[in-house]
N, C-alpha and C positions, 0 to 999 in steps of 0.2 A: 184111424186116420181116413177121412172121407175121400172121395174119388179125386186121385190127383190130376192135374191138368199138365199136358205136355205140348209144347209148340214146337213143331217140327217143319222142315222144309229146307230149300236151297238158301245159301247165304245171299243177302242184299235183296230180300223180299219183304222187307218192313217188319220183321219179327219184334224189333224193340217197340214199335208203335203197338202191336198187338198185345204185347206183354204189359206195356204200360196201362192199357184199358182194362185187361183182366185183373191186374194188380189193384185197381181202384175199389174192387169188392172188399169189404171189411173182413171176410172170412179167409182171403187168400194170401199166402205168404209167397212173395216174389223170390225166386231162386234163379240165378244166372246159369250160363252154360257150364255144365259140370264135366263134359267130355269124358263120360264114364266108359263109353264104348266108341272107339274111333270109327268114323265113317269110311275111312280109307287106310289101307294096310300100313302106309308110310307114317302115319300120324301116331303119336304116342298118347296112350290113354291110362286110366287107372289100372287096367289089367297089365299094361306094360310096367307101370310103377311097381306093382306087387312082385311081378316076376323078376324084375331086376334089382329091386331094393329089399324086398322082404323074402323072396324065394317061395315061401310057403307059410301057411297060418296054422301049422300042426301043433303049435304050443301058445300057451297064454302069453309067454313073454314075447313072441312075435307079433301077437295081436296088439299088445301094449306098445310095442315099437311102431307098428303101422299107424296106430292112432295118433301117437305123438308126432309123427312125420305129416299125417293128414292135416293137422291144426298148426304146424309150425310156420306156414306161409313162407317156405324156403324156396319155392319154385322148382321142386324136383321135376325131372322129365316125366310127364303124365299127369302131374299135379299143377298145371299152368292155367291161367286165365282168371277171369273176374270171380268165379265161385270159390276158388282156392285162396283167394285174398281175403275173403269174408269181410268185405269192406263195410257192410252194414250189420255185421254179426260178430265183431270182434269180442264184445263183452259176453256173448253167449259161449262162443268156442274156447275162450280163455278162462272160463269158470271151471274150477277143479271138480265141482259136483257134476257138471255137464259131462266133462270128459270121462269121469268115473261111470256114470250111467251109460254113456255112449260105449264105452269099452266092454262093460258088462253085457250089454245087448249083443255085441258082436260074439263074445266069448259063448254065449247061450245059443247062439244060432248055428246053422250048419256051415257058416264061414264062406258060403258061396258069393258069387258076384251079386246075385240078386239080393241076398240078405244085406250085403254091404251097402248096395245102392239104396235100399229101403231105409237103412239106418241113417245114411247121409242126408236124405230129404226129409225123412219123418221127424227125426229128433231136433233138428233145427226149427222146423215148422211148429212142433209142440212148445218149444221154448219161447217162441215169439207170441204164443197165445192164439195162433191162427189154427184153422181146422184143415185147410186144403192148400197143398203146395202146387205152385205153377212153375214149371221149369222150361225156360226158353232154350231151344236146341240142345236137349240133353244128349241127343245123339241123332243121327241122320235118318232120313226117311226109310231107309232100308232096315232099320232096327226096330220098326214098329211092332213086328211079331214078339220081339223080346220084351218090349214094354207090356204088350197085352198079356204076356205069360206071367209077368211079375205083378201086374195089376189088371186082372181081367175087367174091373169096372171103371177103369181109368177113361180119361177123355183126351183124345188126340186131335189137336188142331193142326191140319196140314195147310200151310200157307203158299200161295203162289203169286206170281206177278208176270207181267209180259216179259217173255224171254229177251226181247230186245233191251228192255230196261235192266234185267239182270245182267246180261252180257256187258252193256255199257258201264254199269256200275262197278262190275268187277274189274274191267280195264282201267277205270278211274279210281279204284279203291286206294286211297293214300297209304294204307298200311299193308298193301299186298302187291298187286301188279305194277302199280305206279313206281313203287320202291325199287322193284327188280329192273323195270325199264330205265330208271334213273341210274342205276348202278352199271348198266350196259347199254349205253345210248346207241351204239351201232347194232344192237340186236333188238332195240325197243319195238320196231314194227312187227317183227316176228313174235316177240313175247306177247304183244297185244293181240295178234291174231290167234295164237295158241290159247290165250285166256278165253277169247270169244268161242272157239271151238270147244274148249273144256265146258264152258257154261252151257253151250247148246247140247252137249252130250248128257250133262247132268239133267237139264230140262226134260230131255226125251225120257230118260230113265225114270224120273220122278213121276212123269204122266203114266208110264206103264204100271208103276207100283200103285198109283191112285186107282187104276182100274182093278187091281187085285185086292185092294183094301175097301173100296167104296161101299161094300155091302156090310161091313162091320158096324155094329151099333154105336161103338164108341169112338168112331172116326167120322171126320167131317172136313171137307175141303172149304178153304176161304180164299177169295181173291182180293189182293192189296187194293186194286183200283176200285172195286165195288165199295170198299170201305171209305175211300176218299170222296167218291161221288154220292153215296147214300149212307152216311155214317149211322143215322138213327136206326134204319131198317136193318143194316148188318149188325149193329151192335145188340139190337133186340134178338135177332136171330142167334147170335153168338151166346148171349145169355140163357136162351132157351135150351140150346145144345148143351151148354156147360152146367145147366141147372143152378144158375145164379140169379139173384134178383137184379133186375135191370135198375139203373139209377141214371138220372139225367146228367150227373157229374161225369159219367163215362163219356159223354160227348164233348168233354172239355179236358182232354188229357193234359193240357198245358197247366192245369191247376195243382196237379199232384207232385209230389216228390219222386221224380222218375228219372230214368236214363233216357238220354236223347242222342242217337248217333248223328254225327255230322253228314250231311248229303255229300256223296261223292262227286256231285256235279257242281254244286255251290259252295260246298265247305261249311255252309251254315246249319245251325242246329234248330230245326222247326219243331216246336212242341205241340202245336195245334195241327188239325187236319189240313194238309196242304194239297189241294186239289191239283195244282199245277205239277206235282210229283209224279202224276199218272203219265204225263207226256213230256216233261222237260228234257228227258234224256234224248228225244228225237232232235234236239238242237245241236247235239255234240257227236252224233254218230253219222258215219259217212252213208249216203244212199245205198252204195255197194254193200256195205256190211249189213245195213238194215234189210236189204233184199235177201241177202244170203240167209240171215237168221230167220226171216220169215218163210222162206222155202223149206228150211231144215227142220222147222219146228211146227209146220202147219198141222200136220196129223196130231201132234202132242197137244197143241192148243185145242183141237176139237175133243180130244180124250178128256181134257180139263174143263170143257164147255167154256172156254175162253174166247171172247169175241172182241179183239182189239178195235174194231171199228166204233164201239160204244165209247171209247175214250179218246176222241179226237181233240186236237188243240183248240181250246177255249169253248168247247161244247159243255 
């Protein structure tokens, strides 16, 4: 298996768009969020599933049981999300021969977390005829050392965005904060403020991790707004880093069969590069919140070499 590609970063930083672009390479197999290692202690991941549903993998029978549950699409705690629905790969995971080969690989391995992770992304990639898996948000930025231990030659894309945009998107996320605020209208203001502060804390944390990782040869930081304002320059740089052949089609992500997340601001699904997405969030955030976020993340933006004045309205 050639060098896997991992897209990591905070939520609401445009990961779907980056994933769409990379997936336009004919050698790349698109794999969605696997949540193999949870970024936060309260979230359930594959380790939680194995611990609570399988207990251990000390016998072949337990391995077979685990594999059957992996591909059952039953939504077990820890096996939730798009990856575990296998929406584009049902024909692969339902093939008895594929399951037999996958199970055999696990049995012959040391049955560690790394071996299971590799099997999950490599066997599906092989079955599609592709040579390189690209996994969006397989785990959080804090787990980059684990990825590099499993795949020393992998490529890690750390994506970032204006902290004000991240916080605004989080507070307007129709599947997250907006739902909780709707359920508790009297607490909605406090819920949104808490979401903003949480987004700020994550941004500061991720900037410090960038400083720790930026010397690594397989790691590179990419800024969402740079992609929107200078798509060809950024995509060429991206391809150079990932060792992929650049194609002009990558500048037209709307042409492929891709995922497209709806904007938390407009609710629309934009498939092409949308320059206005770099600053549209400024229309829905209060000046006080914007000022607070800017003050709390000023040093973090410096660490990330992020210059918000480059992306002014209409420029």
